[in-house]
C-alpha positions as CSV (number, residue, x, y, z in Angstrom):
1,X,20.4,27.5,23.2
2,X,17.5,26.2,21.1
3,X,15.9,24.6,24.1
4,X,15.8,28.0,25.8
5,X,14.0,29.5,22.9
6,X,11.6,26.6,22.7
7,X,10.9,26.8,26.5
8,X,10.2,30.5,26.3
9,X,7.9,30.0,23.3
10,X,6.1,27.1,25.0
11,X,5.6,29.2,28.1
12,X,4.3,32.2,26.1
13,X,1.9,29.9,24.2
14,X,0.6,28.2,27.3
15,X,-0.1,31.5,29.0
16,X,-1.7,32.9,25.9
17,X,-4.0,29.9,25.5
18,X,-5.0,30.2,29.1
19,X,-5.7,33.9,28.8
20,X,-7.9,33.2,25.7
21,X,-9.7,30.4,27.4
22,X,-10.5,32.6,30.4
23,X,-11.9,35.3,28.0
24,X,-14.0,32.7,26.2
25,X,-15.2,31.0,29.4
26,X,-15.8,33.6,32.1
27,X,-16.6,30.9,34.7
28,X,-13.2,29.2,34.3
29,X,-11.3,28.7,37.6
30,X,-8.2,30.8,38.2
31,X,-6.1,27.8,39.3
32,X,-4.6,27.1,35.8
33,X,-3.6,30.7,35.4
34,X,-2.2,30.8,38.9
35,X,-0.2,27.6,38.3
36,X,1.3,29.0,35.1
37,X,2.1,32.2,36.8
38,X,3.8,30.4,39.7
39,X,6.0,28.6,37.2
40,X,7.4,31.9,35.8
41,X,10.4,32.1,38.1
42,X,11.4,28.5,37.2
43,X,11.1,29.3,33.4
44,X,13.1,32.5,33.9
45,X,15.8,30.4,35.8
46,X,15.9,27.7,33.1
47,X,16.1,30.2,30.2
48,X,18.5,32.5,32.1
49,X,18.4,35.3,29.6
50,X,16.6,38.7,29.6
51,X,14.8,38.0,26.4
52,X,12.5,35.6,28.3
53,X,10.4,38.7,28.8
54,X,9.1,38.3,25.3
55,X,6.9,35.5,26.8
56,X,4.7,38.4,27.9
57,X,3.7,38.8,24.3
58,X,1.9,35.4,24.5
59,X,-0.2,36.6,27.4
60,X,-1.1,39.8,25.6
61,X,-2.0,38.0,22.4
62,X,-4.2,35.6,24.5
63,X,-5.9,38.6,26.2
64,X,-7.2,39.8,22.8
65,X,-8.8,36.5,21.8
66,X,-12.4,36.4,22.9
67,X,-12.3,39.7,24.7
68,X,-15.7,41.2,25.5
69,X,-15.3,44.9,26.0
70,X,-18.9,45.3,27.2
71,X,-18.2,42.9,30.1
72,X,-15.1,45.0,31.0
73,X,-16.7,48.5,31.2
74,X,-16.1,49.1,27.5
75,X,-12.4,48.9,27.8
76,X,-10.4,47.4,25.0
77,X,-8.3,44.3,25.5
78,X,-5.0,46.2,25.1
79,X,-6.0,49.1,27.3
80,X,-2.8,50.6,28.9
81,X,-3.5,49.6,32.5
82,X,-4.3,46.0,31.4
83,X,-1.1,45.8,29.4
84,X,1.1,47.3,32.2
85,X,-0.3,45.0,34.8
86,X,0.3,42.0,32.6
87,X,3.8,43.0,31.9
88,X,4.6,43.7,35.5
89,X,2.9,40.7,37.0
90,X,4.4,38.3,34.5
91,X,7.7,40.1,33.8
92,X,8.8,40.4,37.4
93,X,8.7,36.7,38.2
94,X,10.4,35.9,35.0
95,X,13.2,38.4,35.7
96,X,13.5,37.1,39.3
97,X,14.2,33.6,37.8
98,X,16.8,35.1,35.5
99,X,18.5,36.9,38.4
100,X,18.7,33.6,40.3
101,X,20.1,31.9,37.3
102,X,22.9,34.5,37.2
103,X,23.6,34.3,41.0
104,X,23.6,30.5,41.2
105,X,26.8,29.8,39.1
106,X,28.8,32.7,40.8
107,X,28.0,31.2,44.2
108,X,29.1,27.7,43.0
109,X,32.4,29.1,41.6
110,X,33.1,31.1,44.7
111,X,32.6,28.0,47.0
112,X,34.8,25.8,44.7
113,X,37.5,28.5,44.6
114,X,37.6,28.5,48.4
115,X,38.0,24.8,48.3
116,X,34.9,24.1,50.4
117,X,36.7,25.3,53.5
118,X,34.9,26.8,56.4
119,X,35.5,30.5,56.9
120,X,38.1,31.0,59.5
121,X,41.8,31.4,59.9
122,X,44.0,29.3,57.6
123,X,47.1,27.6,58.7
124,X,49.2,30.1,56.7
125,X,47.6,33.0,58.6
126,X,48.5,31.7,62.0
127,X,51.2,33.5,64.0
128,X,53.9,31.5,65.7
């Protein structure tokens, strides 16, 4: 259980640091943010609990660091549309990973309960 918490905190911290670096260096390439975003379903799968959504807090905290409201039409860092898009674009892939982590064991149990047989008539179902 502790490794799940540590993984979620590490992910939140990494995303927050990258958001802060992007604010401090406007010319920073988007590749690191995209890479961390693409890892979100994997993190959600490995953590496997709904509370992985708290990793969004790291991204929101990183957004505030180094924010220049003049460069963003005078909007504050925690302006509602910015917050909602961050929650949606980061939260949905995390929840997708959590959903896959819940489906995966049930599929494995179902296939082992069937004995790995192919779907079709069983010998006990045949009519003589």
